[in-house]
C-alpha positions as CSV (number, residue, x, y, z in Angstrom):
1,M,-12.3,-4.9,-61.3
2,I,-14.8,-3.6,-58.8
3,A,-16.2,-6.5,-56.7
4,R,-19.9,-6.4,-56.1
5,K,-21.1,-6.4,-52.5
6,C,-24.6,-7.8,-52.9
7,K,-25.9,-11.0,-51.5
8,I,-25.3,-14.0,-53.7
9,P,-28.1,-16.5,-54.6
10,L,-27.6,-20.1,-53.4
11,K,-27.6,-21.5,-56.9
12,E,-24.8,-19.2,-57.9
13,K,-22.8,-20.3,-54.9
14,L,-23.1,-23.9,-56.1
15,N,-22.1,-22.9,-59.6
16,I,-19.0,-21.2,-58.1
17,I,-18.1,-24.4,-56.1
18,N,-18.3,-26.5,-59.2
19,Q,-16.3,-24.1,-61.3
20,C,-13.5,-24.0,-58.8
21,D,-13.0,-27.7,-59.3
22,S,-11.5,-27.0,-62.7
23,L,-10.7,-23.3,-62.7
24,S,-8.6,-21.0,-60.6
25,R,-10.4,-19.1,-57.8
26,D,-9.1,-15.8,-59.1
27,Y,-10.6,-16.5,-62.6
28,V,-13.9,-17.6,-61.0
29,A,-13.9,-14.4,-58.9
30,Q,-13.5,-12.2,-62.0
31,Q,-16.2,-14.0,-63.9
32,H,-18.7,-13.4,-61.0
33,L,-17.5,-10.0,-60.2
34,L,-16.5,-11.1,-56.7
35,S,-13.5,-10.5,-54.5
36,P,-11.1,-13.5,-54.1
37,Q,-11.8,-13.7,-50.4
38,A,-15.5,-14.0,-51.1
39,V,-14.8,-17.0,-53.4
40,N,-12.5,-18.5,-50.7
41,Y,-15.3,-18.1,-48.1
42,I,-17.7,-19.9,-50.4
43,I,-15.3,-22.8,-51.0
44,K,-14.5,-23.0,-47.3
45,N,-18.2,-23.3,-46.4
46,S,-19.1,-25.4,-49.5
47,E,-20.6,-28.3,-47.4
48,K,-22.9,-25.9,-45.7
49,F,-24.2,-24.4,-49.0
50,I,-24.6,-27.8,-50.6
51,K,-26.5,-29.1,-47.6
52,A,-28.8,-26.0,-47.7
53,Y,-29.5,-26.5,-51.4
54,N,-30.3,-30.2,-51.0
55,E,-32.7,-29.5,-48.2
56,S,-34.5,-26.8,-50.2
57,P,-33.4,-27.0,-53.9
58,S,-36.5,-25.1,-55.2
59,K,-35.9,-22.1,-53.0
60,D,-33.7,-19.4,-54.6
61,S,-32.2,-18.4,-51.2
62,K,-29.6,-15.8,-51.3
63,G,-28.3,-16.9,-47.9
64,V,-25.9,-14.8,-45.9
65,R,-23.4,-12.3,-47.1
66,T,-20.3,-14.0,-48.3
67,E,-17.8,-11.3,-47.3
68,F,-17.3,-10.9,-43.6
69,P,-17.5,-7.1,-43.3
70,L,-14.6,-5.1,-41.8
71,E,-17.1,-3.4,-39.5
72,E,-17.9,-6.8,-37.9
73,L,-14.2,-7.6,-37.5
74,E,-13.5,-4.3,-35.9
75,R,-16.5,-4.8,-33.5
76,E,-15.0,-8.0,-32.3
77,V,-11.6,-6.5,-31.9
78,S,-13.1,-3.5,-30.0
79,E,-14.9,-6.0,-27.6
80,F,-11.5,-7.8,-27.1
81,V,-9.9,-4.5,-26.0
82,L,-12.8,-3.7,-23.7
83,K,-12.6,-7.2,-22.1
84,L,-8.9,-6.9,-21.4
85,N,-9.4,-3.4,-20.0
86,N,-12.0,-4.5,-17.6
87,S,-9.9,-7.5,-16.6
88,G,-7.0,-5.2,-15.6
89,I,-4.7,-6.3,-18.4
90,S,-2.8,-3.7,-20.4
91,V,-3.2,-3.8,-24.2
92,H,-0.6,-2.8,-26.7
93,G,-0.7,-2.4,-30.5
94,E,0.8,-5.8,-31.4
95,E,-1.8,-7.7,-29.4
96,I,-4.6,-5.8,-31.2
97,R,-3.1,-6.5,-34.6
98,C,-2.5,-10.2,-33.9
99,Y,-6.1,-10.7,-32.6
100,A,-7.4,-8.9,-35.7
101,L,-5.4,-11.2,-38.0
102,R,-6.7,-14.2,-36.2
103,I,-10.3,-13.1,-36.6
104,A,-9.7,-12.3,-40.3
105,S,-8.2,-15.8,-40.8
106,D,-11.2,-17.5,-39.2
107,K,-13.6,-15.5,-41.4
108,G,-11.7,-15.9,-44.7
109,L,-10.4,-12.4,-45.0
110,T,-7.1,-13.4,-46.6
111,N,-6.3,-9.9,-47.9
112,F,-6.6,-8.3,-44.5
113,K,-3.1,-7.3,-43.3
114,A,-3.8,-5.6,-39.9
115,S,-1.1,-3.0,-40.8
116,K,0.0,-0.2,-38.5
117,G,-2.0,2.2,-40.6
118,W,-5.1,0.1,-40.0
119,L,-4.4,0.1,-36.3
120,Q,-4.1,3.9,-36.2
121,N,-7.4,4.3,-38.1
122,F,-9.1,1.6,-36.0
123,V,-8.4,3.2,-32.6
124,K,-9.4,6.6,-34.0
125,R,-12.8,5.2,-35.3
126,K,-13.5,3.4,-32.0
127,G,-12.3,6.2,-29.7
128,I,-9.7,4.1,-28.2
129,K,-6.8,6.0,-26.6
130,S,-3.2,5.0,-25.8
131,L,-2.5,6.1,-22.2
132,K,0.5,5.7,-19.9
133,L,-0.7,3.6,-17.0
134,N,1.7,4.9,-14.4
135,G,4.6,7.3,-14.0
136,Q,6.6,9.0,-11.3
137,E,9.0,11.8,-11.6
138,G,11.2,13.1,-8.9
139,L,12.3,16.8,-8.9
140,V,15.7,17.7,-7.5
141,D,16.8,21.3,-6.7
142,V,20.0,21.6,-8.8
143,E,21.5,24.4,-6.7
144,I,21.1,22.4,-3.5
145,T,22.7,19.4,-5.1
146,K,25.7,21.4,-6.3
147,K,26.3,22.8,-2.8
148,W,26.0,19.3,-1.2
149,F,28.6,17.9,-3.7
150,E,31.1,20.6,-2.7
151,E,30.7,19.9,0.9
152,I,30.9,16.1,0.7
153,K,34.1,16.2,-1.4
154,I,35.9,17.5,1.7
155,E,34.6,14.6,3.8
156,L,35.4,11.9,1.2
157,N,39.1,12.8,1.3
158,N,39.3,11.0,4.7
159,Y,38.3,7.7,3.2
160,S,39.9,5.2,0.8
161,E,38.1,4.6,-2.5
162,Y,37.6,1.0,-1.3
163,C,35.5,2.3,1.6
164,L,33.1,4.6,-0.4
165,L,29.8,2.6,-0.6
166,N,26.6,3.2,-2.4
167,A,23.5,1.0,-1.7
168,D,19.9,1.1,-3.0
169,E,16.9,-1.0,-3.7
170,T,15.3,-2.0,-7.0
171,S,12.3,-4.2,-7.7
172,F,12.1,-7.2,-10.0
173,E,8.5,-7.2,-11.3
174,Y,8.3,-10.6,-12.8
175,H,4.7,-10.1,-13.9
176,N,5.4,-6.7,-15.3
177,Q,3.2,-5.5,-18.3
178,A,3.5,-2.8,-20.8
179,R,3.3,0.7,-19.2
180,Q,1.3,1.9,-22.2
181,S,-2.1,0.5,-22.9
182,Y,-5.0,1.0,-25.4
183,I,-8.1,1.9,-23.4
184,H,-11.6,1.3,-24.8
185,P,-13.9,4.4,-24.4
186,D,-16.3,2.1,-22.4
187,G,-13.5,0.4,-20.6
188,N,-12.9,0.7,-16.8
189,T,-9.6,2.6,-16.8
190,K,-9.4,2.4,-13.0
191,N,-9.2,-1.3,-13.3
192,V,-6.2,-1.3,-15.7
193,I,-3.2,-0.9,-13.4
194,E,0.3,-2.2,-13.4
195,R,0.7,-5.6,-11.7
196,K,3.0,-5.3,-8.7
197,E,4.1,-9.0,-8.1
198,R,7.7,-8.5,-7.4
199,V,10.7,-9.1,-5.2
200,T,13.0,-6.4,-3.9
201,L,16.7,-6.5,-4.6
202,F,19.2,-4.5,-2.5
203,F,22.6,-3.9,-3.9
204,C,25.7,-2.4,-2.4
205,V,29.0,-1.6,-4.3
206,S,32.1,0.4,-3.6
207,S,33.5,3.2,-5.7
208,V,36.1,0.8,-7.1
209,G,33.5,-1.7,-8.2
210,E,33.6,-4.2,-5.3
211,K,30.2,-5.9,-5.2
212,F,28.9,-7.1,-1.9
213,K,26.5,-10.0,-1.5
214,P,23.0,-8.8,-2.7
215,L,20.0,-8.9,-0.5
216,V,16.7,-10.4,-1.9
217,I,13.4,-9.6,-0.1
218,G,10.4,-11.7,-1.1
219,K,7.0,-12.7,0.4
220,S,7.6,-16.4,0.8
221,K,9.6,-17.6,3.8
222,K,10.9,-20.7,1.8
223,P,10.7,-20.0,-1.9
224,R,10.4,-23.1,-4.1
225,C,12.9,-21.8,-6.5
226,F,15.6,-22.1,-3.8
227,K,14.9,-25.8,-3.2
228,N,18.0,-27.9,-3.8
229,K,19.7,-24.7,-5.2
230,Q,22.5,-24.4,-2.6
231,N,24.7,-22.6,-5.2
232,I,22.1,-19.8,-5.4
233,I,21.5,-19.5,-1.6
234,E,25.2,-19.0,-1.0
235,K,25.3,-16.0,-3.4
236,V,22.5,-14.0,-1.9
237,N,21.0,-13.1,1.4
238,Y,17.3,-13.8,1.4
239,R,14.7,-12.2,3.7
240,S,10.9,-12.1,3.6
241,N,8.0,-10.2,4.9
242,Q,4.3,-9.8,4.0
243,K,4.9,-7.2,1.2
244,G,8.3,-8.1,0.0
245,W,9.6,-4.6,0.7
246,M,12.7,-3.3,2.6
247,T,11.9,-2.5,6.2
248,S,14.0,-1.0,9.0
249,V,14.3,-4.4,10.6
250,I,15.8,-6.0,7.5
251,F,18.0,-3.0,6.8
252,T,19.3,-3.1,10.4
253,E,20.2,-6.8,10.0
254,W,22.0,-6.0,6.8
255,L,23.9,-3.0,8.3
256,I,25.1,-5.1,11.3
257,E,26.5,-7.7,8.9
258,M,28.2,-5.0,6.7
259,D,29.6,-3.3,9.8
260,G,31.2,-6.6,10.9
261,V,32.8,-6.9,7.4
262,F,34.6,-3.6,7.7
263,R,35.4,-4.2,11.4
264,E,37.3,-7.3,10.3
265,R,39.1,-5.3,7.7
266,Q,39.9,-2.7,10.3
267,Q,38.6,0.0,7.9
268,K,36.1,2.9,8.2
269,A,33.5,3.2,5.4
270,I,31.0,5.8,4.4
271,L,27.7,4.6,3.1
272,F,25.4,6.6,0.7
273,L,21.7,5.9,1.0
274,D,18.5,7.7,0.0
275,N,16.1,9.0,2.7
276,F,13.7,6.0,2.3
277,S,11.9,5.3,5.6
278,G,13.0,1.6,5.5
279,H,16.7,2.8,5.8
280,S,16.0,4.2,9.3
281,T,17.7,2.3,12.1
282,E,18.7,2.7,15.8
283,Y,21.8,0.6,15.4
284,E,25.0,2.6,15.9
285,A,27.6,1.2,13.5
286,T,31.2,1.5,14.5
287,N,32.9,1.1,11.1
288,I,30.2,2.5,8.8
289,I,28.7,6.0,8.8
């Protein structure tokens, strides 16, 4: 059956409402050459149509279109994407599909599925592109790396496996968003960036898997999450600064403590670090190189 897409007279709407009291909506839809969602919309708004007829029964008003058009739905979804873009919030496909389903449910489009195919066609129709928000790639000269490995192997023979240390930072971005975002053609792409609320975690382990107490660097001097959490405080070293990053001052404090650990063990250790500026220090360790 091909559903008609013309406007429906107000009297016919009332007739449909009355028929649905005793007949199935699918049967009524077939009799009036309407789609099932159009009949559902009429029943959902029956009070409005009855009131309009009672206020002006002699007027053969055709009223508004009963089927909420797909174009209108996509316009609202497009505005939703644009709003999030301009607010600096990343948008991924599932968010768009869920929002479209919510709009369809509110408008009585029960047969709308917001499938992956619809999403692909929607972003193509609206000129919305999926872009990677941020990315960094480090390039390493393979030949230089091989030569360095050959040289360092000779030096490592002078140390126990328990004294070969590797340390580095990582960030815990607790407000991290998707790195891929749908961008509206009218959206402000410069405003859509990754959120950088985070703490820095600094770990150190030996080649045999011994894990030393981790260092946590945040912005708050006294985080609320540590309140009455003595068991957590004992397991980490916490430092803070304005940006929550590793600095040479914090690194020096950590190095002095680690140097003391191996001094007590009466061992010499070798520590591998990257060339990050925060790892620079004027402290001359006696048991760590």
